[in-house]
N, C-alpha and C positions, 0 to 999 in steps of 0.2 A: 556509299559507305555502309558496312554491315555492323549492326548493333546487336549485341547479345543481351537478352533480358530474361527475367523470370516473372511469369504472371503472378502478381501478388496484390491482394486486396488492399485498396487505399494507396498503393504505391505505383503499380503498373498494371493497368487493366485494358484489355481490348474489347470494345463493344461495337455491335453492328455486324454487318456482313459485306461480302464482296459486291452485292447489288447496291445497297444503300450507302456503302462506304464504311470504313473502319474509323472509329473514334477512340482516341487515346484518353484515358482517365487515370488520375492518381498523381501523387506528388512527383515521382520520378518521370512519369510520362510527360507531364507538363514541362518539367525541366528539359527533357529531350527536345520537345517542340520548340522551346525558347532558344536552345542552343542551335538547332538546325536553322532557325529563322535568322539569327544574327550571324551565323557562319556561312549561311547560304549554301547548305549542303542537302542532298537527298539521301535518304537512308533506307535500308532494308532491315527488317527485324527478324532475328532468329532466336530460337530458344533451345537450350540444351535438352536432350531427351530425358535426363534424370531430374530436370527442374530444380537444380540446386545452385547455390551461390558458388560453391567450389571448395573442396578440401583435398589434401594430399593423401593418396593411398599409400599403404606400406611399401609398394614397389616404386614409388616416386612420381607416378602419374597423378594428374589433377582432374577432378571432376567438374561438372557444372560450367558456369560462366568463365571462371578463371582458366579452366582447361581449354575452352574454345578460344579464348583470347591468346593464351600461351601457344597454342598450335596454329595461330593465325587464321583460324576459321571465322573469326570476327575481328573487326578493327577496334571496337570499343565494347566494354561491358558496363551496363548501367542498371543497377538494382540495389541501391543503398548498400554498397559493398564496403566492408571494413578494410582499412589499410593495415595489413599485418606484415611482420618481418618475413614470414615464409612466403607470402604472396608476392612481395616485391622482388623476390629472387627470379620469378618467372614472367612477371608482367610489370609494366610501368603504371603509374597512377597520375591523375591530374592533381591539381592543388586540392586540399580538403574543402568541401563545401558544407559539411555538417559534422556533428559529433555524436557517436553512438555510445550511449551509456547503458550497460547491461545490468539487469536486475531480475527479480522474480516476482510472480504474483500467485496468490492462492484465493480460494473462495473466502468470503468474509467470515470471520469466526462467528460461532453461534452466540446469540444473546444470552447474557447471564440470567439465571432464574430470578423472576420477579418476586418470588416468595420471600427472599431475604434481601431485597433491594434496599431496605432501610438500614442495612449494615454497610452498604457500599460507600457512602459519603466519606468515611474515614478509613484509613488503612489500619491493619492490625496493630501497628506500632502506636498509632494515635489512640485507638481504643484501650490498649493496655496502659498507656500513659494516663489517660483520663480516669481509668479505674484506680490507678495508684494515687492520683491526686485526690480522688473522691474519698478513699480510705484514710489518707493522711488528714484531710479536712475534717472528717468525722472525729478523729482522735483529737485534733486541736480544738475543735468546738467543745468537746467533752472537757478538755483541760481548762479552757477559758471561761466556761460558764460558771457564774458564782453559785447559782442554784443547781445542785446536782440533779441530773436527769438520767433516765435509763438509756442504755446504748441503743436500743431499738427506736426510742423516741428521737434521739439525735439523728440516727440513720434516716428515718422518715423525713425529718425536717430538712436535712441537707439535700436529700433526693428531691424533695418538693421544691426547694429553692432553684434547682436545676430546671424544673418544669414551670418556673414563673411564680411560685407561691412565696408568701412572706414567711420569714422565720420568726417563731414566737419564743420570747423569754421575758420573764417578769423583771429581772434585774440584769441590766446590760452595762458592763464595765467599758471603759474607753478602749481597752485592749480588744474586747470582743467586737466593739463597733468598728475599730480599725481593720481588724481581720475580715469582718463581714464585708466591708467596702471593697477590699481587694478580691474577695471571693465572688462578689456579685459582678465585678468587672470581667473577671475570667469567665464566669458562666454566661454573661451576655455575648461575648465574642464567640464562645464555643457553640452556643445554641443558634446564633445567627449564621455562622459558617455551616453548621449542620443543615439548617433549613434551606439555605440557598443551594447547596450541593444536592440535597435530596430532591428538590424540585427539578433540577437538571437531570438527575438520574431517572426520575419518573417520566419526564417528557421526552428525553432522548435515551432510550434503553442502552445500557452498557453491554459491551461484548467481551468475550474472552480475549486475552492478549494475542493468541494465535502465534504464527511464526513470524518473528520480526526481522531477523537478520540471517545471514548465511550460516552462522554457527548453529542457530536453531534449526535451519533447514537440513544441515548435515546430520544433526542428531535425529531429526524426524525420519530422514531417509534410512538411516542405519538401525534405528531402534523402535520406530513407531509405525513401520509399514508404509511410509510415504513413497510416492513416485515423483520424479522430477523430469519433466518433458523438455526437450530441446529441439530447435528447428533442424531438420535433416539437411546436411550439407553446409551448415553455417560455421562460423568461427567461434561460436559460443563454447563448445567443448574444449577447443584449443586453449581458450583463456582460462577455463577451469583447471585444466591439467597442468598448465604452466605457471599457475599462481604460486606464490611463496608460502601460502598458508595451507597447511596439511588438510584442514577440514574442508577447504574449497576443492582441493585435489580429489578428495574422496567422493564428492558429488559428481564430478566429471567421470570418474572411474565407474561409478554406479550406473550412470546414463549409458555408457558404452557397453558395459557388461550385460545390462538388461535390455538394450536396444530401445531405450525410452526416447523415441523421436516422433515428431509429428510433421505433417506435410505443410510447409509454410505457404505454399501457393493458395491454400484454402483459407488463409487468414488464421488469426489466433482463435482457439476454441472458445466459444461463448460460454460453455458450461463446463465446469471442472467438478469432480467429485471432492468430497471433504478431505481426502488424503492424496491430493495431487497438486503439485506446484508446476509452474511453467516459467522457463527462463527466456529472456530475449531482450530486445531493445525497449528502453523505457518509452521512447516516443511511439513505437508501435502499440504498446500497451495503453498509452494515453488515448490514442486514436480508437482502439478497439473497446476499451473498458471505461474511458472517461478519465478526467483529471481529479485526483484526490482533493478534498475529502468527499467528492460526489461521484467517485468511481464505483463501478459495479463489482470490482474485485479489490482484494486487499493487496496493495503494492508495497513492497519493501522499500525503505529508504537506502538500503545498502546497495553497493555496486561491486561487481566482481571483475569488471573490465571496462575501460573507457578507451575508445579508439576513434581516429578520424575516419570520415567517409569520403570516398573519392570515386572517380570514374576509372575503371581498368582500361589500360591501353596496351596494345601489342608493342613489343620491343621495336624501336625504330619508327614509331608512329609519326606521320608527316606533319601533323597540325597541332602539336602539343602546345606551343606558345600561343597560337590563336585560340585554342580551347580554353587555356588558363585565363587569357585576357577576357573572354566572354564570361567565364564563371565569376571572375572578380567583379565585373559590372553587374551581373545578376545578384550576387551577394550584397554588394554595397548599396544597391537600389532597394533591397528588401523583397525582391520578387519571390525568391525561394521560401522565405519565411511566410509570405502571403499564401503560397501553395499549401504549406504545412497547416497554417491556422484555418484555412478554408476546409481542408479535409477533416481536421479535428472537429470543427463546428458541425459539419454535416453528419459526421458519424455519431456525434453526441445527440443530435436531433433525431436520427434514425433509432438510436438505442433507447432514447427516452420514450418513444412511442411504443416500443416493444416491452418496456419495463413497467409492469403493473404497479410496482411500489411507488413510482414517481407520480402516478395518476390518482392514487388514493389519498383521501383526506384522513389525517391522523387525529383521533380523539381518544382520550383516556377511557379505558374500560375497567371493569372489575378485576380483570386479570393483571393489569399493571399495578393496581392498588391493593391486591390481595394481602401482601405482606404488611402493609400499613394497617389494614383492618384487623389483622390478627394481633398486631402490637397494640392497637387501641383496645380490643377486648381483653387482652392480658392486663392492660392498665386498669380497666374497669374492675376486673376480678381482683387485682391487688388492692385497689381502693376499697372494695367490699370487705376484704380480709382485714384491712386496717380499721375500717368502721366497726367490725365485730370486736376487734381487739380493744378499741376505745370504749365500746359499750360495756365490756366486762369490767372496766375500771370504774 
């Protein structure tokens, strides 16, 4: 039996030579070995010259594995193939044995500046709301105090209470005491929340939002000079072009217009520049880049196409029922999932040894605390000005 395949890292790899023997490695290769064992068949491997899964040319001819199976140059095609409507017109498929979820990945966004990280714990809305509450509180304390005090004195006292200082007043009415109690409860929760989040910001530096979804990616491709790479000969661009969302269509059109394709047989690129995104199977990205939140790349949670994966069969294939029966047994026993998890684990192990960041011990340095030190010295300077003001009195 002739099996068409595409050499693909982590999925179908041939290692060794004719002298020592050929060893099949990868998820799909192990699946083929298991199928041949239980169906008791011998197979010959062939690979299309273009090394592609297969897409339909404008003239109607098919490339890659799909083309070989459609022309009966191969009995089966096994290469993590998507089952699409256009492909089912020229070849048959086995029952699905996996699901292909398409997404995109980019380099991780640059870390935010540590100079202003003391402002990150709260959003701009929370900062503005806190400023408004602070100004209203100063006005109310001025109104409730029996002994009239200057506005600057009250401003300093209220700000000091936010920093943990006591508020001074010789004559305190019950209204003043009641309002002070509510104010101190508010300040306690506010300062505790700020302290906790600030500590997390310092120890785990925050990054820019980056490109989160397909709408952001479309905007970046058209207005920010981004590239979007797709695997050559895959069905990814077909899913982009046939989407019902216009901004998804424009991504596919840009890929075809600019010929933004990469060779999938070499695996996913390990390094992307800051203005490049890559689309493809989420599982392939998990294998190549790791699983979030410990991945080496930023992977979007958005999907632009979900399809089943099956084995391509030539029309009139003799052993469809037997093949489907074996596939059901493999899936129900968890063998295929074991192959996937094994490949993911070993690729993460290999990547972790190459990634210097995972081997380094993290310790806080002056660079991470620079903003806090500036804020501290500003506080000292303000305190000195207040001291001079009080000395004049």
